[in-house]
C-alpha positions, 0 to 999 in steps of 0.5 A: 344244791338248794334253790327256788324258782317259778314253776312257769319259768322252770316248765318253759326252760325244760321244754326248751332243752327237751328237744336235745334230749336223746330218745334212744341211746346207749348212754343212759345219761343222755336221757337226763337233763343237767341242773346246775347253779350258775351265778345266781341262776339255774342252768338247764342243759341237755344233749344228744351229742349232735346238738346241745341246748343250754338255758338259764332261768332266774332263781334264788340260790341258797346252796350251790350244786349240780345234778342230772335227772331223767328229763321226761320225768322232771318235766312231767312232775314240774308240769303238774305243779301249781303255777307258783314257786318251786323249791329244788333241794339236792341230797348229795349223799343219795343223789336225789332231787327233792321237788316241792311245789304247793302241797306236793313233794317228789323225790327223783333219783339222779346221776352225778353231774360230772358224768354228763357230757360237756357242752361247748359254750360261747364263754368269752368267744367273739361272735362271728356275726349276729342277726335278728331272731325273727329274720333267722327263724324265717330264713331257716323255715324257708330253706331247711325243708328242702334238705334231703331226708335220705342220708345216703348223701350226708351233705344233702341232709344239711343246709349250706351256710355261707358268711361273706362280707355283709351277707349270709347265704343259706341253701338246701337241696334234695336233688328234686328241689333247691331253696336259697336265701340271702340275708343282709347282715348289719356288720361286715364278717371279718373272715369268710366262712362256709359250713353245713349244718344238719337241717333238723338242727336248724329247725330246732334253732328256728323253734328257739328263735321264734320264742325270743326277741333281739339278736342271735349270735353265731360262732363257728368253733376254731376247729370248724366242727361245731357252730354255736348260736346264742341269745340272752338266755339260751345257747344252742350248739350243733355238730357240722357235716363234713363234706362239700356241698354241690355247686348249686349255682350251675342249676339256677336258670339265668333266663326264662321264656315265661313269667307269671305273677299270681296271687299266692293265697289263690294259688295255694287254694287251687293247689290244695284242691288239685292235691286230692287227685294228684296224690293218686297219680304220682303226686303230679300236678300240671301248671299251664300258663296262657298269655292274655289278649290285648283286653284281658289278663293271662290265665294259670290253669292248675290241673291233676288227673288220676285215672282211678279217682277223677280229675280237677281243674282250677283257673286263676287270672294272672299276669303272664309275660312271654308265650306261655307254656306248661310244666308238671311238678310234684304237688307236695314240693309245691305245697311245701313252698307255698307254706313258707311264702308270706308275700301276696304275690308269687312269680313263677318263671319257666323255660320249657316243660323239661326245665326247672320251675323257678319261684320268687316271692314278689316283694321279698328280695333274696329268696329263690326256690327251684322245683325240678319238672316231672315227666307225665304222659 
């Protein structure tokens, strides 16, 4: 193998696939990255057997070939080279990759490419659906953080993805909160499909989607064990979680006693201030909704009290429908939600102190977030 490419492109490509490199594994080759010529381009690939990322960059190929080399070492070497052309030359006899850039030369010992695990490819498969990269990224970011981190219930560390007709539905829950998002699709899905993707895999996909333009295609393998996503230059594959996702529809309240419309940015500031005190008191924060009189708006009071630290109270003007009320929530869950809401206003719907709080960004259809209440004395 011998080829020349731009240092900037190689550096970016290695950064893209590096997130699939295994940190610790009984298979040493999983710490390597595969480099292979492919139709006048250089293919970079990495996998930890749960996810796999393949990325292509432009190159001038003089000799075909393939090799795997330690991913971190290669990334460090390429990152230290001048922003110019880089030449990669493989000595097939010694399995050594020569990396030349500017006046620098490095020789990296590698391993045979045939020993590298096969990563499923889209090949000639027809995409199940596709959607804009920025829409997919936002949907993942608004849902995946609500998935569980405790693997005692494997399905809850994943995100439910349901494709039906002209809609993609995503949901994640950890037993204390639930996030759902519906996204309209440009075309009708030929066959309904439902699967569970590990949340951490989708967050990696969101990172990739944030760096590309255009559409991202989605393909579920015939056996249903993997899902593939692809852009013009990158393919991402993830194993799926086997199991049945909880019936989330039954926990979504269908009515409310009090509804508040509040400024998102102002609420975020108030919650952040209260969090300094809530963290010393089981992370509990109180939201008190007070209906306004005939001459003025309603009021939302955000408060936290820690016996050994002190207390905090903030007041916000807002629109209140209903009689008002109070609910206690985990401040970390509320902060996580406010971090992904991009609309100017947020609607908060409650029934009673013992019922879940329902949050809906005003002006963005299809997103719903539920936080279970806390019991505080």
